[in-house]
KERO-127403 format. One record per residue (C-alpha): x, z, y; residue in three letters. Coordinates in steps of 0.05 Angstrom, whole numbers, plus 5000, padded with zeros to 4 digits. Layout:
<pts>
PT      x      z      y   drenkol
PT      X      Z      Y       ALA
...
</pts>
This chain:
<pts>
PT      x      z      y   drenkol
PT   2197   2858   8701       MET
PT   2268   2877   8681       ALA
PT   2274   2935   8632       PRO
PT   2291   3001   8666       THR
PT   2361   3022   8642       PRO
PT   2373   3092   8619       ARG
PT   2433   3129   8648       GLU
PT   2494   3121   8604       LEU
PT   2552   3171   8603       LYS
PT   2615   3130   8593       PRO
PT   2654   3193   8575       SER
PT   2609   3204   8514       ASN
PT   2633   3145   8474       SER
PT   2666   3077   8474       ALA
PT   2598   3047   8459       ARG
PT   2568   3077   8523       GLU
PT   2628   3056   8563       LEU
PT   2622   2985   8538       PHE
PT   2548   2984   8559       GLY
PT   2561   3016   8626       ALA
PT   2617   2966   8641       GLU
PT   2574   2907   8622       GLN
PT   2517   2932   8667       ARG
PT   2565   2948   8725       ARG
PT   2598   2880   8724       LEU
PT   2532   2842   8714       ARG
PT   2501   2878   8774       SER
PT   2564   2867   8817       ALA
PT   2558   2792   8801       ALA
PT   2485   2792   8820       GLY
PT   2463   2769   8750       LEU
PT   2396   2786   8721       SER
PT   2390   2800   8646       LEU
PT   2355   2733   8639       ASP
PT   2411   2695   8673       ARG
PT   2463   2733   8634       MET
PT   2429   2715   8570       ALA
PT   2434   2641   8587       GLU
PT   2508   2647   8604       ILE
PT   2531   2683   8542       VAL
PT   2479   2654   8495       ASN
PT   2453   2721   8471       TYR
PT   2381   2746   8475       SER
PT   2358   2787   8534       LYS
PT   2336   2843   8487       SER
PT   2405   2846   8455       HIS
PT   2440   2851   8522       LEU
PT   2392   2904   8545       HIS
PT   2404   2942   8480       GLY
PT   2479   2941   8493       VAL
PT   2470   2965   8564       GLU
PT   2428   3025   8542       VAL
PT   2475   3042   8484       GLY
PT   2424   3024   8430       GLU
PT   2456   2960   8403       ARG
PT   2527   2944   8382       LEU
PT   2560   2889   8422       PRO
PT   2573   2845   8361       LEU
PT   2625   2790   8367       PRO
PT   2633   2741   8400       PRO
PT   2598   2778   8457       LEU
PT   2660   2817   8478       PRO
PT   2700   2753   8486       GLU
PT   2643   2719   8523       LYS
PT   2638   2777   8572       LEU
PT   2712   2775   8586       ASP
PT   2707   2700   8599       ALA
PT   2646   2708   8644       THR
PT   2673   2765   8686       PHE
PT   2747   2745   8684       GLY
PT   2765   2814   8656       THR
PT   2822   2792   8610       GLY
PT   2817   2834   8546       GLN
PT   2774   2890   8574       LEU
PT   2713   2881   8531       PHE
PT   2753   2857   8470       ALA
PT   2794   2921   8475       GLY
PT   2732   2964   8483       LEU
PT   2701   2932   8421       TRP
PT   2762   2950   8380       GLU
PT   2752   3023   8400       ILE
PT   2676   3019   8387       VAL
PT   2689   2995   8316       GLN
PT   2736   3053   8300       ARG
PT   2698   3107   8337       GLU
PT   2652   3133   8282       ARG
PT   2690   3113   8220       VAL
PT   2718   3175   8184       PRO
PT   2786   3192   8213       ARG
PT   2821   3181   8147       ARG
PT   2802   3107   8151       PHE
PT   2818   3096   8225       ASP
PT   2887   3069   8216       HIS
PT   2868   3024   8157       CYS
PT   2811   2995   8199       LEU
PT   2857   2979   8256       ALA
PT   2906   2945   8210       LEU
PT   2851   2906   8175       GLU
PT   2834   2873   8241       GLY
PT   2905   2845   8246       ARG
PT   2919   2830   8173       ALA
PT   2937   2760   8151       THR
PT   2920   2777   8079       ARG
PT   2872   2829   8052       ILE
PT   2872   2850   7979       GLN
PT   2821   2900   7954       VAL
PT   2799   2933   7889       TYR
PT   2732   2966   7878       GLY
PT   2724   3011   7818       ALA
PT   2650   3028   7825       SER
PT   2625   2990   7886       ILE
PT   2630   2920   7914       VAL
PT   2683   2921   7970       PRO
PT   2655   2931   8040       GLY
PT   2675   2863   8067       LEU
PT   2632   2830   8012       LEU
PT   2571   2875   8015       GLN
PT   2503   2851   8036       THR
PT   2463   2891   8086       GLU
PT   2414   2920   8035       ALA
PT   2471   2940   7989       TYR
PT   2512   2975   8042       MET
PT   2450   3010   8069       ARG
PT   2436   3037   7999       ALA
PT   2509   3061   7995       GLN
PT   2505   3098   8061       PHE
PT   2439   3131   8044       VAL
PT   2464   3154   7977       ALA
PT   2530   3181   8003       ALA
PT   2502   3213   8067       HIS
PT   2433   3241   8054       ALA
PT   2440   3282   8118       GLU
PT   2444   3220   8163       TRP
PT   2386   3197   8205       SER
PT   2360   3127   8202       GLU
PT   2394   3113   8268       LYS
PT   2461   3137   8241       GLU
PT   2453   3094   8179       VAL
PT   2435   3033   8222       ASN
PT   2496   3045   8265       HIS
PT   2544   3046   8205       GLU
PT   2510   2984   8176       VAL
PT   2520   2946   8241       GLU
PT   2594   2966   8243       LYS
PT   2607   2944   8172       ARG
PT   2571   2878   8183       LEU
PT   2614   2867   8245       SER
PT   2677   2876   8203       ARG
PT   2655   2819   8159       GLN
PT   2663   2771   8217       GLU
PT   2737   2770   8198       ARG
PT   2718   2728   8137       LEU
PT   2678   2678   8179       ARG
PT   2719   2668   8242       GLY
PT   2772   2619   8262       ASP
PT   2830   2665   8245       ASN
PT   2807   2681   8174       THR
PT   2855   2721   8132       PRO
PT   2870   2705   8059       ASP
PT   2822   2752   8022       PHE
PT   2828   2773   7949       TRP
PT   2782   2822   7914       ALA
PT   2782   2850   7843       ILE
PT   2715   2881   7825       VAL
PT   2704   2926   7765       ASP
PT   2647   2909   7718       GLU
PT   2616   2976   7732       SER
PT   2604   2955   7805       ALA
PT   2565   2895   7780       LEU
PT   2524   2933   7728       ARG
PT   2502   2990   7773       ARG
PT   2435   2974   7805       THR
PT   2451   2997   7875       THR
PT   2392   2994   7922       GLY
PT   2345   2970   7868       GLY
PT   2340   2905   7827       PRO
PT   2322   2860   7887       THR
PT   2381   2886   7929       ALA
PT   2428   2880   7871       MET
PT   2408   2808   7855       ARG
PT   2419   2791   7929       GLU
PT   2487   2825   7927       GLN
PT   2510   2787   7864       LEU
PT   2484   2721   7892       THR
PT   2524   2733   7956       ALA
PT   2586   2753   7916       LEU
PT   2585   2687   7880       LEU
PT   2596   2650   7946       THR
PT   2663   2685   7956       PHE
PT   2691   2676   7885       VAL
PT   2734   2614   7898       ASP
PT   2738   2586   7968       THR
PT   2794   2564   8014       ALA
PT   2803   2634   8040       HIS
PT   2771   2681   7989       THR
PT   2782   2696   7915       THR
PT   2742   2745   7872       VAL
PT   2761   2767   7802       GLN
PT   2721   2812   7755       VAL
PT   2754   2866   7715       MET
PT   2712   2871   7652       PRO
PT   2702   2933   7610       PHE
PT   2742   2899   7554       SER
PT   2805   2914   7595       HIS
PT   2796   2989   7587       TYR
PT   2862   3011   7617       SER
PT   2899   2982   7677       TYR
PT   2934   3007   7741       PRO
PT   2894   3033   7800       LEU
PT   2836   3051   7754       PHE
PT   2799   3098   7801       ASN
PT   2769   3090   7869       GLY
PT   2780   3038   7923       THR
PT   2847   3008   7939       PHE
PT   2867   2962   7997       ILE
PT   2931   2923   8010       LEU
PT   2941   2894   8080       LEU
PT   2994   2842   8096       THR
PT   3010   2843   8170       LEU
PT   3034   2788   8217       PRO
PT   3106   2812   8209       ASP
PT   3099   2805   8133       SER
PT   3101   2880   8122       SER
PT   3048   2910   8077       THR
PT   3005   2972   8087       ALA
PT   2965   3006   8032       ALA
PT   2904   3051   8031       TYR
PT   2876   3089   7972       ALA
PT   2809   3124   7970       GLU
PT   2770   3166   7919       SER
PT   2701   3196   7927       SER
PT   2730   3257   7962       THR
PT   2795   3235   7997       ALA
PT   2829   3175   8027       GLY
PT   2900   3163   8054       GLU
PT   2946   3111   8080       MET
PT   3007   3103   8035       LEU
PT   3069   3103   8079       ASP
PT   3126   3109   8028       ASP
PT   3159   3041   8017       ARG
PT   3171   3054   7944       ALA
PT   3099   3073   7933       THR
PT   3074   3011   7968       ILE
PT   3121   2967   7927       ALA
PT   3095   2998   7864       ARG
PT   3024   2988   7888       SER
PT   3036   2913   7902       ILE
PT   3064   2906   7832       ARG
PT   3005   2943   7802       ASP
PT   2956   2900   7839       TYR
PT   2991   2837   7814       ASP
PT   2985   2864   7742       ARG
PT   2911   2876   7755       MET
PT   2904   2802   7774       LYS
PT   2936   2783   7708       ALA
PT   2887   2829   7669       CYS
PT   2824   2807   7707       ALA
PT   2783   2745   7692       LEU
PT   2801   2680   7726       SER
PT   2756   2660   7786       PRO
PT   2718   2610   7744       GLY
PT   2707   2660   7687       ALA
PT   2689   2713   7739       SER
PT   2635   2668   7768       ALA
PT   2605   2657   7700       ARG
PT   2609   2732   7686       PHE
PT   2573   2749   7752       ILE
PT   2520   2697   7736       GLU
PT   2508   2729   7668       ALA
PT   2502   2798   7700       VAL
PT   2455   2769   7751       LEU
PT   2410   2745   7694       GLU
PT   2412   2814   7663       ASP
PT   2387   2845   7728       HIS
PT   2331   2793   7729       LYS
PT   2310   2810   7659       ARG
PT   2311   2884   7674       CYS
PT   2257   2874   7727       GLU
PT   2215   2825   7687       SER
PT   2147   2854   7668       PRO
PT   2134   2864   7594       PRO
PT   2093   2808   7563       SER
</pts>
């Protein structure tokens, strides 16, 4: 028996509009959830979750729906809105530009950059920063951040460069197991065809962009956008002179940071430290 769908209100959110449109077009085409699952190669439970507003329509589902129903960019466009919908407004523009960027350069002073975070690590970040959120709200934000990471795995992968401060590696976010998982995952991005990770060790005690998170986005027209965030505020930097200075400062940070090879060895050593911290006393 097919699951009984709950009534969605498309005016409530882009997420509900997406689910309502999927259900409407599927019904108009005379497709059951089972048949739809075969066509788009997604599970029936996932499709049902999208149609009742309980699951995010993670890529490449939007593209597959557009191809199935011949709707052009309808679902792809809705997905772009879904991603931005519940991100704090100060980050909206940055998020939109990130999806178009041909090159992404980030710096994390105290946390691993979002595009490199594991699920357990990002969940711990959200819980710590938003104690008032329900489990459902945390799950929603985790799903959105995981969906952003598809940019590093798709066919149109941007050049990605991250500088991570040693403090982000030392802090046991989410507990020893979660941190070991995070460091292990980080190692896979250190030196690949599309990604580079450098560690900024404590020994370099003073350098530009010391506090917070910083993002540089190179767009298809070769222009650059910049975003800076502290624990209490975030803003897009629009002034051309400020952006030029930020690009120069980021290049100087690259010169100060460890090379990718040395960064990998450094992360491996910190990983061993985390293992020893959890080892029971003999």
